N, CA, C and O atoms as CSV, one atom per row, in Angstrom:
chain,resi,resn,atom,element,x,y,z
A,1,MET,N,N,137.658,37.136,139.647
A,1,MET,CA,C,136.912,37.265,140.887
A,1,MET,C,C,136.826,38.747,141.249
A,1,MET,O,O,137.851,39.420,141.361
A,2,THR,N,N,135.643,39.240,141.427
A,2,THR,CA,C,135.422,40.627,141.773
A,2,THR,C,C,135.258,40.742,143.287
A,2,THR,O,O,134.513,39.981,143.904
A,3,VAL,N,N,135.960,41.699,143.867
A,3,VAL,CA,C,135.860,41.922,145.302
A,3,VAL,C,C,134.687,42.863,145.557
A,3,VAL,O,O,134.636,43.964,145.008
A,4,GLN,N,N,133.763,42.434,146.378
A,4,GLN,CA,C,132.631,43.259,146.764
A,4,GLN,C,C,132.985,43.967,148.073
A,4,GLN,O,O,133.350,43.324,149.057
A,5,HIS,N,N,132.875,45.293,148.072
A,5,HIS,CA,C,133.171,46.059,149.273
A,5,HIS,C,C,131.885,46.312,150.045
A,5,HIS,O,O,130.857,46.674,149.473
A,6,ASP,N,N,131.964,46.118,151.320
A,6,ASP,CA,C,130.823,46.380,152.184
A,6,ASP,C,C,130.691,47.890,152.365
A,6,ASP,O,O,131.581,48.514,152.943
A,7,PRO,N,N,129.610,48.488,151.887
A,7,PRO,CA,C,129.462,49.946,151.973
A,7,PRO,C,C,129.478,50.470,153.401
A,7,PRO,O,O,129.837,51.623,153.637
A,8,SER,N,N,129.091,49.634,154.349
A,8,SER,CA,C,129.073,50.100,155.736
A,8,SER,C,C,130.473,50.421,156.238
A,8,SER,O,O,130.631,51.256,157.129
A,9,VAL,N,N,131.487,49.775,155.684
A,9,VAL,CA,C,132.877,50.076,156.056
A,9,VAL,C,C,133.194,51.516,155.696
A,9,VAL,O,O,133.774,52.247,156.499
A,10,TYR,N,N,132.818,51.925,154.498
A,10,TYR,CA,C,133.120,53.276,154.045
A,10,TYR,C,C,132.286,54.316,154.786
A,10,TYR,O,O,132.765,55.413,155.074
A,11,GLU,N,N,131.050,53.972,155.089
A,11,GLU,CA,C,130.208,54.892,155.855
A,11,GLU,C,C,130.774,55.077,157.261
A,11,GLU,O,O,130.781,56.188,157.790
A,12,ARG,N,N,131.243,53.998,157.857
A,12,ARG,CA,C,131.832,54.077,159.199
A,12,ARG,C,C,133.098,54.923,159.183
A,12,ARG,O,O,133.311,55.750,160.070
A,13,ILE,N,N,133.938,54.713,158.172
A,13,ILE,CA,C,135.173,55.480,158.076
A,13,ILE,C,C,134.877,56.950,157.818
A,13,ILE,O,O,135.511,57.827,158.405
A,14,GLN,N,N,133.920,57.218,156.948
A,14,GLN,CA,C,133.562,58.605,156.648
A,14,GLN,C,C,133.029,59.318,157.889
A,14,GLN,O,O,133.275,60.512,158.063
A,15,ALA,N,N,132.331,58.634,158.724
A,15,ALA,CA,C,131.782,59.235,159.937
A,15,ALA,C,C,132.836,59.365,161.043
A,15,ALA,O,O,132.619,60.058,162.038
A,16,GLY,N,N,133.969,58.697,160.860
A,16,GLY,CA,C,134.993,58.667,161.895
A,16,GLY,C,C,135.752,59.980,162.048
A,16,GLY,O,O,135.751,60.836,161.163
A,17,GLU,N,N,136.389,60.104,163.184
A,17,GLU,CA,C,137.133,61.321,163.527
A,17,GLU,C,C,138.326,61.557,162.596
A,17,GLU,O,O,138.609,62.697,162.226
A,18,GLN,N,N,139.026,60.483,162.218
A,18,GLN,CA,C,140.196,60.637,161.338
A,18,GLN,C,C,139.810,61.199,159.978
A,18,GLN,O,O,140.484,62.085,159.453
A,19,PHE,N,N,138.736,60.688,159.414
A,19,PHE,CA,C,138.304,61.164,158.103
A,19,PHE,C,C,137.877,62.622,158.188
A,19,PHE,O,O,138.181,63.416,157.297
A,20,GLN,N,N,137.177,62.972,159.254
A,20,GLN,CA,C,136.751,64.361,159.426
A,20,GLN,C,C,137.955,65.282,159.580
A,20,GLN,O,O,137.940,66.410,159.087
A,21,GLU,N,N,138.991,64.814,160.255
A,21,GLU,CA,C,140.227,65.598,160.390
A,21,GLU,C,C,140.911,65.756,159.034
A,21,GLU,O,O,141.433,66.824,158.715
A,22,LEU,N,N,140.903,64.694,158.245
A,22,LEU,CA,C,141.471,64.759,156.902
A,22,LEU,C,C,140.734,65.800,156.064
A,22,LEU,O,O,141.368,66.616,155.394
A,23,ARG,N,N,139.421,65.778,156.096
A,23,ARG,CA,C,138.626,66.764,155.366
A,23,ARG,C,C,138.907,68.177,155.865
A,23,ARG,O,O,139.040,69.100,155.062
A,24,ARG,N,N,138.997,68.356,157.176
A,24,ARG,CA,C,139.248,69.672,157.747
A,24,ARG,C,C,140.606,70.208,157.291
A,24,ARG,O,O,140.726,71.371,156.907
A,25,ARG,N,N,141.620,69.352,157.336
A,25,ARG,CA,C,142.962,69.781,156.920
A,25,ARG,C,C,142.996,70.131,155.431
A,25,ARG,O,O,143.623,71.112,155.029
A,26,TYR,N,N,142.319,69.324,154.623
A,26,TYR,CA,C,142.279,69.605,153.183
A,26,TYR,C,C,141.580,70.933,152.916
A,26,TYR,O,O,142.101,71.789,152.201
A,27,ARG,N,N,140.408,71.090,153.493
A,27,ARG,CA,C,139.623,72.303,153.250
A,27,ARG,C,C,140.297,73.550,153.813
A,27,ARG,O,O,140.217,74.620,153.210
A,28,SER,N,N,140.958,73.424,154.960
A,28,SER,CA,C,141.590,74.608,155.551
A,28,SER,C,C,142.762,75.093,154.706
A,28,SER,O,O,143.188,76.239,154.844
A,29,TRP,N,N,143.284,74.244,153.843
A,29,TRP,CA,C,144.347,74.670,152.927
A,29,TRP,C,C,143.780,75.017,151.556
A,29,TRP,O,O,144.116,76.057,150.990
A,30,ALA,N,N,142.942,74.173,151.031
A,30,ALA,CA,C,142.482,74.328,149.647
A,30,ALA,C,C,141.563,75.529,149.455
A,30,ALA,O,O,141.712,76.260,148.475
A,31,PHE,N,N,140.627,75.748,150.356
A,31,PHE,CA,C,139.681,76.851,150.166
A,31,PHE,C,C,140.358,78.213,150.207
A,31,PHE,O,O,140.149,79.010,149.292
A,32,PRO,N,N,141.165,78.520,151.229
A,32,PRO,CA,C,141.831,79.830,151.229
A,32,PRO,C,C,142.779,80.010,150.042
A,32,PRO,O,O,142.870,81.102,149.480
A,33,MET,N,N,143.479,78.953,149.663
A,33,MET,CA,C,144.413,79.065,148.548
A,33,MET,C,C,143.658,79.279,147.233
A,33,MET,O,O,144.109,80.035,146.373
A,34,THR,N,N,142.524,78.620,147.081
A,34,THR,CA,C,141.708,78.810,145.884
A,34,THR,C,C,141.190,80.241,145.812
A,34,THR,O,O,141.225,80.866,144.753
A,35,ILE,N,N,140.714,80.750,146.926
A,35,ILE,CA,C,140.218,82.126,146.964
A,35,ILE,C,C,141.346,83.102,146.658
A,35,ILE,O,O,141.160,84.039,145.883
A,36,ALA,N,N,142.520,82.889,147.263
A,36,ALA,CA,C,143.663,83.776,147.022
A,36,ALA,C,C,144.046,83.764,145.543
A,36,ALA,O,O,144.303,84.815,144.956
A,37,PHE,N,N,144.084,82.575,144.945
A,37,PHE,CA,C,144.454,82.505,143.541
A,37,PHE,C,C,143.420,83.188,142.656
A,37,PHE,O,O,143.782,83.900,141.720
A,38,LEU,N,N,142.148,82.980,142.939
A,38,LEU,CA,C,141.100,83.605,142.132
A,38,LEU,C,C,141.137,85.130,142.255
A,38,LEU,O,O,140.937,85.839,141.269
A,39,VAL,N,N,141.391,85.630,143.457
A,39,VAL,CA,C,141.518,87.082,143.641
A,39,VAL,C,C,142.702,87.602,142.837
A,39,VAL,O,O,142.600,88.630,142.168
A,40,TRP,N,N,143.819,86.895,142.904
A,40,TRP,CA,C,145.018,87.290,142.159
A,40,TRP,C,C,144.736,87.272,140.652
A,40,TRP,O,O,145.130,88.194,139.937
A,41,TYR,N,N,144.066,86.242,140.176
A,41,TYR,CA,C,143.739,86.144,138.755
A,41,TYR,C,C,142.774,87.250,138.336
A,41,TYR,O,O,142.972,87.893,137.305
A,42,LEU,N,N,141.732,87.472,139.134
A,42,LEU,CA,C,140.759,88.513,138.797
A,42,LEU,C,C,141.379,89.908,138.849
A,42,LEU,O,O,141.002,90.789,138.076
A,43,LEU,N,N,142.334,90.105,139.763
A,43,LEU,CA,C,143.062,91.374,139.795
A,43,LEU,C,C,143.764,91.603,138.465
A,43,LEU,O,O,143.721,92.703,137.914
A,44,TYR,N,N,144.404,90.570,137.956
A,44,TYR,CA,C,145.082,90.656,136.665
A,44,TYR,C,C,144.096,91.005,135.547
A,44,TYR,O,O,144.370,91.872,134.717
A,45,VAL,N,N,142.953,90.327,135.533
A,45,VAL,CA,C,141.950,90.573,134.500
A,45,VAL,C,C,141.384,91.981,134.612
A,45,VAL,O,O,141.266,92.682,133.607
A,46,VAL,N,N,141.036,92.397,135.811
A,46,VAL,CA,C,140.462,93.731,136.012
A,46,VAL,C,C,141.472,94.814,135.651
A,46,VAL,O,O,141.129,95.784,134.975
A,47,LEU,N,N,142.703,94.655,136.095
A,47,LEU,CA,C,143.724,95.645,135.745
A,47,LEU,C,C,143.950,95.692,134.239
A,47,LEU,O,O,144.160,96.766,133.675
A,48,SER,N,N,143.906,94.543,133.591
A,48,SER,CA,C,144.093,94.509,132.140
A,48,SER,C,C,142.956,95.236,131.421
A,48,SER,O,O,143.165,95.843,130.371
A,49,GLY,N,N,141.770,95.170,131.986
A,49,GLY,CA,C,140.619,95.800,131.343
A,49,GLY,C,C,140.440,97.266,131.687
A,49,GLY,O,O,140.015,98.060,130.847
A,50,PHE,N,N,140.765,97.627,132.925
A,50,PHE,CA,C,140.434,98.975,133.380
A,50,PHE,C,C,141.634,99.846,133.722
A,50,PHE,O,O,141.470,101.056,133.879
A,51,ALA,N,N,142.805,99.295,133.841
A,51,ALA,CA,C,143.997,100.090,134.156
A,51,ALA,C,C,145.029,99.884,133.049
A,51,ALA,O,O,146.168,99.487,133.296
A,52,ARG,N,N,144.600,100.161,131.842
A,52,ARG,CA,C,145.456,99.907,130.674
A,52,ARG,C,C,146.761,100.704,130.730
A,52,ARG,O,O,147.814,100.199,130.342
A,53,ASP,N,N,146.693,101.933,131.207
A,53,ASP,CA,C,147.917,102.737,131.273
A,53,ASP,C,C,148.930,102.111,132.232
A,53,ASP,O,O,150.123,102.029,131.939
A,54,PHE,N,N,148.414,101.669,133.397
A,54,PHE,CA,C,149.304,101.019,134.366
A,54,PHE,C,C,149.871,99.723,133.801
A,54,PHE,O,O,151.075,99.483,133.887
A,55,MET,N,N,149.022,98.896,133.229
A,55,MET,CA,C,149.473,97.606,132.703
A,55,MET,C,C,150.401,97.793,131.501
A,55,MET,O,O,151.237,96.934,131.222
A,56,GLY,N,N,150.257,98.901,130.798
A,56,GLY,CA,C,151.116,99.168,129.644
A,56,GLY,C,C,152.429,99.838,129.990
A,56,GLY,O,O,153.255,100.087,129.112
A,57,THR,N,N,152.624,100.131,131.259
A,57,THR,CA,C,153.865,100.778,131.682
A,57,THR,C,C,155.055,99.880,131.368
A,57,THR,O,O,155.116,98.727,131.795
A,58,LYS,N,N,155.997,100.433,130.614
A,58,LYS,CA,C,157.199,99.656,130.259
A,58,LYS,C,C,158.148,99.621,131.444
A,58,LYS,O,O,158.443,100.645,132.061
A,59,LEU,N,N,158.616,98.428,131.745
A,59,LEU,CA,C,159.558,98.254,132.846
A,59,LEU,C,C,160.994,98.295,132.334
A,59,LEU,O,O,161.855,98.973,132.894
A,60,PHE,N,N,161.228,97.552,131.259
A,60,PHE,CA,C,162.523,97.580,130.572
A,60,PHE,C,C,162.335,96.989,129.191
A,60,PHE,O,O,161.666,95.969,129.028
A,61,GLY,N,N,162.916,97.619,128.215
A,61,GLY,CA,C,162.767,97.170,126.830
A,61,GLY,C,C,161.293,97.126,126.446
A,61,GLY,O,O,160.555,98.088,126.659
A,62,ASN,N,N,160.874,95.997,125.877
A,62,ASN,CA,C,159.470,95.817,125.505
A,62,ASN,C,C,158.673,95.079,126.571
A,62,ASN,O,O,157.553,94.637,126.311
A,63,ILE,N,N,159.228,94.942,127.748
A,63,ILE,CA,C,158.569,94.238,128.844
A,63,ILE,C,C,157.745,95.248,129.641
A,63,ILE,O,O,158.276,96.222,130.175
A,64,ASN,N,N,156.421,94.991,129.711
A,64,ASN,CA,C,155.567,95.896,130.474
A,64,ASN,C,C,154.975,95.173,131.684
A,64,ASN,O,O,155.192,93.975,131.867
A,65,VAL,N,N,154.231,95.903,132.498
A,65,VAL,CA,C,153.640,95.360,133.716
A,65,VAL,C,C,152.707,94.192,133.390
A,65,VAL,O,O,152.710,93.188,134.102
A,66,ALA,N,N,151.917,94.309,132.337
A,66,ALA,CA,C,150.974,93.245,131.968
A,66,ALA,C,C,151.693,91.935,131.677
A,66,ALA,O,O,151.233,90.871,132.091
A,67,LEU,N,N,152.803,92.000,130.977
A,67,LEU,CA,C,153.557,90.787,130.670
A,67,LEU,C,C,154.123,90.157,131.943
A,67,LEU,O,O,154.080,88.940,132.121
A,68,VAL,N,N,154.646,90.997,132.813
A,68,VAL,CA,C,155.188,90.476,134.078
A,68,VAL,C,C,154.073,89.830,134.901
A,68,VAL,O,O,154.256,88.738,135.438
A,69,PHE,N,N,152.917,90.498,135.004
A,69,PHE,CA,C,151.792,89.916,135.731
A,69,PHE,C,C,151.342,88.605,135.085
A,69,PHE,O,O,151.022,87.652,135.795
A,70,GLY,N,N,151.313,88.541,133.773
A,70,GLY,CA,C,150.930,87.319,133.072
A,70,GLY,C,C,151.867,86.172,133.377
A,70,GLY,O,O,151.421,85.054,133.632
A,71,VAL,N,N,153.161,86.437,133.353
A,71,VAL,CA,C,154.147,85.403,133.685
A,71,VAL,C,C,154.005,84.993,135.152
A,71,VAL,O,O,154.141,83.818,135.492
A,72,LEU,N,N,153.732,85.970,136.015
A,72,LEU,CA,C,153.558,85.650,137.430
A,72,LEU,C,C,152.332,84.769,137.685
A,72,LEU,O,O,152.279,84.065,138.693
A,73,GLN,N,N,151.349,84.803,136.784
A,73,GLN,CA,C,150.213,83.888,136.907
A,73,GLN,C,C,150.700,82.438,136.805
A,73,GLN,O,O,150.278,81.578,137.578
A,74,PHE,N,N,151.582,82.182,135.852
A,74,PHE,CA,C,152.141,80.830,135.705
A,74,PHE,C,C,153.001,80.467,136.907
A,74,PHE,O,O,152.918,79.356,137.431
A,75,VAL,N,N,153.820,81.406,137.332
A,75,VAL,CA,C,154.697,81.155,138.484
A,75,VAL,C,C,153.860,80.832,139.715
A,75,VAL,O,O,154.160,79.879,140.434
A,76,SER,N,N,152.817,81.613,139.964
A,76,SER,CA,C,151.991,81.375,141.145
A,76,SER,C,C,151.276,80.021,141.056
A,76,SER,O,O,151.105,79.341,142.067
A,77,THR,N,N,150.865,79.637,139.859
A,77,THR,CA,C,150.222,78.330,139.695
A,77,THR,C,C,151.179,77.202,140.070
A,77,THR,O,O,150.799,76.279,140.790
A,78,PHE,N,N,152.407,77.273,139.589
A,78,PHE,CA,C,153.379,76.231,139.920
A,78,PHE,C,C,153.750,76.262,141.394
A,78,PHE,O,O,153.946,75.208,142.000
A,79,LEU,N,N,153.850,77.449,141.983
A,79,LEU,CA,C,154.159,77.545,143.411
A,79,LEU,C,C,153.029,76.958,144.259
A,79,LEU,O,O,153.286,76.281,145.255
A,80,ILE,N,N,151.799,77.210,143.873
A,80,ILE,CA,C,150.669,76.652,144.617
A,80,ILE,C,C,150.667,75.125,144.505
A,80,ILE,O,O,150.424,74.433,145.493
A,81,ALA,N,N,150.934,74.603,143.317
A,81,ALA,CA,C,150.986,73.145,143.140
A,81,ALA,C,C,152.103,72.539,143.983
A,81,ALA,O,O,151.913,71.497,144.609
A,82,TRP,N,N,153.255,73.183,144.001
A,82,TRP,CA,C,154.388,72.697,144.808
A,82,TRP,C,C,154.040,72.746,146.299
A,82,TRP,O,O,154.289,71.791,147.035
A,83,ALA,N,N,153.459,73.875,146.735
A,83,ALA,CA,C,153.100,74.022,148.147
A,83,ALA,C,C,152.042,72.992,148.547
A,83,ALA,O,O,152.092,72.444,149.649
A,84,TYR,N,N,151.087,72.729,147.653
A,84,TYR,CA,C,150.069,71.730,147.963
A,84,TYR,C,C,150.682,70.336,148.088
A,84,TYR,O,O,150.305,69.570,148.975
A,85,SER,N,N,151.613,70.009,147.214
A,85,SER,CA,C,152.221,68.676,147.295
A,85,SER,C,C,152.974,68.510,148.619
A,85,SER,O,O,152.959,67.428,149.207
A,86,ARG,N,N,153.621,69.559,149.085
A,86,ARG,CA,C,154.309,69.504,150.383
A,86,ARG,C,C,153.293,69.395,151.517
A,86,ARG,O,O,153.477,68.617,152.453
A,87,HIS,N,N,152.222,70.181,151.425
A,87,HIS,CA,C,151.176,70.129,152.455
A,87,HIS,C,C,150.545,68.736,152.501
A,87,HIS,O,O,150.363,68.167,153.577
A,88,ALA,N,N,150.216,68.197,151.339
A,88,ALA,CA,C,149.590,66.877,151.284
A,88,ALA,C,C,150.517,65.810,151.861
A,88,ALA,O,O,150.082,64.947,152.624
A,89,ALA,N,N,151.782,65.873,151.496
A,89,ALA,CA,C,152.730,64.864,151.981
A,89,ALA,C,C,152.880,64.927,153.509
A,89,ALA,O,O,153.013,63.897,154.170
A,90,ALA,N,N,152.859,66.131,154.050
A,90,ALA,CA,C,153.088,66.282,155.488
A,90,ALA,C,C,151.815,66.118,156.316
A,90,ALA,O,O,151.854,65.534,157.399
A,91,LYS,N,N,150.691,66.627,155.820
A,91,LYS,CA,C,149.492,66.701,156.652
A,91,LYS,C,C,148.358,65.769,156.242
A,91,LYS,O,O,147.572,65.348,157.091
A,92,LEU,N,N,148.259,65.440,154.954
A,92,LEU,CA,C,147.127,64.657,154.481
A,92,LEU,C,C,147.468,63.182,154.258
A,92,LEU,O,O,146.712,62.299,154.663
A,93,ASP,N,N,148.584,62.923,153.626
A,93,ASP,CA,C,148.930,61.554,153.255
A,93,ASP,C,C,149.043,60.596,154.441
A,93,ASP,O,O,148.591,59.455,154.337
A,94,PRO,N,N,149.637,61.023,155.576
A,94,PRO,CA,C,149.699,60.075,156.695
A,94,PRO,C,C,148.306,59.618,157.158
A,94,PRO,O,O,148.104,58.436,157.438
A,95,ILE,N,N,147.358,60.543,157.238
A,95,ILE,CA,C,146.000,60.174,157.652
A,95,ILE,C,C,145.333,59.329,156.574
A,95,ILE,O,O,144.666,58.341,156.882
A,96,ALA,N,N,145.508,59.711,155.315
A,96,ALA,CA,C,144.914,58.952,154.210
A,96,ALA,C,C,145.474,57.530,154.171
A,96,ALA,O,O,144.736,56.582,153.901
A,97,ASP,N,N,146.763,57.376,154.435
A,97,ASP,CA,C,147.366,56.038,154.467
A,97,ASP,C,C,146.754,55.184,155.576
A,97,ASP,O,O,146.466,54.003,155.377
A,98,GLU,N,N,146.558,55.798,156.753
A,98,GLU,CA,C,145.935,55.058,157.855
A,98,GLU,C,C,144.511,54.631,157.498
A,98,GLU,O,O,144.098,53.504,157.772
A,99,LEU,N,N,143.779,55.545,156.888
A,99,LEU,CA,C,142.400,55.225,156.496
A,99,LEU,C,C,142.365,54.133,155.431
A,99,LEU,O,O,141.506,53.253,155.473
A,100,ARG,N,N,143.297,54.187,154.476
A,100,ARG,CA,C,143.356,53.143,153.448
A,100,ARG,C,C,143.653,51.786,154.080
A,100,ARG,O,O,143.028,50.781,153.739
A,101,ASP,N,N,144.619,51.768,155.009
A,101,ASP,CA,C,144.950,50.516,155.680
A,101,ASP,C,C,143.765,49.984,156.484
A,101,ASP,O,O,143.509,48.780,156.512
A,102,GLU,N,N,143.048,50.900,157.135
A,102,GLU,CA,C,141.863,50.507,157.896
A,102,GLU,C,C,140.798,49.922,156.970
A,102,GLU,O,O,140.146,48.933,157.305
A,103,THR,N,N,140.630,50.540,155.809
A,103,THR,CA,C,139.647,50.048,154.843
A,103,THR,C,C,140.040,48.672,154.328
A,103,THR,O,O,139.203,47.776,154.224
A,104,LYS,N,N,141.326,48.511,154.005
A,104,LYS,CA,C,141.803,47.211,153.515
A,104,LYS,C,C,141.582,46.122,154.549
A,104,LYS,O,O,141.086,45.042,154.228
A,105,SER,N,N,141.952,46.408,155.796
A,105,SER,CA,C,141.808,45.373,156.824
A,105,SER,C,C,140.338,45.069,157.095
A,105,SER,O,O,139.985,43.922,157.370
A,106,ALA,N,N,139.480,46.082,157.021
A,106,ALA,CA,C,138.047,45.834,157.205
A,106,ALA,C,C,137.504,45.002,156.057
A,106,ALA,O,O,136.671,44.120,156.267
A,107,ASP,N,N,137.976,45.279,154.831
A,107,ASP,CA,C,137.548,44.479,153.674
A,107,ASP,C,C,138.030,43.032,153.805
A,107,ASP,O,O,137.297,42.099,153.477
A,108,GLU,N,N,139.252,42.851,154.278
A,108,GLU,CA,C,139.788,41.496,154.424
A,108,GLU,C,C,139.015,40.714,155.477
A,108,GLU,O,O,138.760,39.521,155.310
A,109,VAL,N,N,138.645,41.383,156.554
A,109,VAL,CA,C,137.845,40.736,157.596
A,109,VAL,C,C,136.481,40.376,157.010
A,109,VAL,O,O,135.954,39.295,157.274
A,110,GLY,N,N,135.917,41.277,156.217
A,110,GLY,CA,C,134.616,41.020,155.593
A,110,GLY,C,C,134.678,39.862,154.617
A,110,GLY,O,O,133.735,39.077,154.524
A,111,GLU,N,N,135.794,39.746,153.879
A,111,GLU,CA,C,135.936,38.637,152.929
A,111,GLU,C,C,136.061,37.313,153.673
A,111,GLU,O,O,135.569,36.285,153.208
A,112,GLY,N,N,136.719,37.342,154.824
A,112,GLY,CA,C,136.893,36.119,155.590
A,112,GLY,C,C,135.583,35.597,156.150
A,112,GLY,O,O,135.432,34.402,156.404
A,113,ALA,N,N,134.639,36.509,156.337
A,113,ALA,CA,C,133.334,36.110,156.886
A,113,ALA,C,C,132.429,35.487,155.840
A,113,ALA,O,O,131.439,34.840,156.180
A,114,LYS,N,N,132.764,35.678,154.555
A,114,LYS,CA,C,131.908,35.147,153.472
A,114,LYS,C,C,132.151,33.686,153.224
A,114,LYS,O,O,131.515,33.094,152.352
């Protein structure tokens, strides 16, 4: 048995204040963080291409600035993923759970009417 979802339920939820708040919270975190990461990444690329002497500066042993910056790219990626998971758990998931429950109950009411 396939459950048919009434599209008007999703349109109503999407137009609702809670969904708009969810989108606002997501975008207010994701867009600035994406821009910050891209700037950080492009800084690494530009410095690697145009500031070779600086990037080749040895810090200790055979470890130079370029290697440290490269490793920091991985570190920053994992830190952003960790920070996003905390942000989502605290700010996004509670609203998303409410919206999911609202959708389920609206679908159940719709099924009862059939």
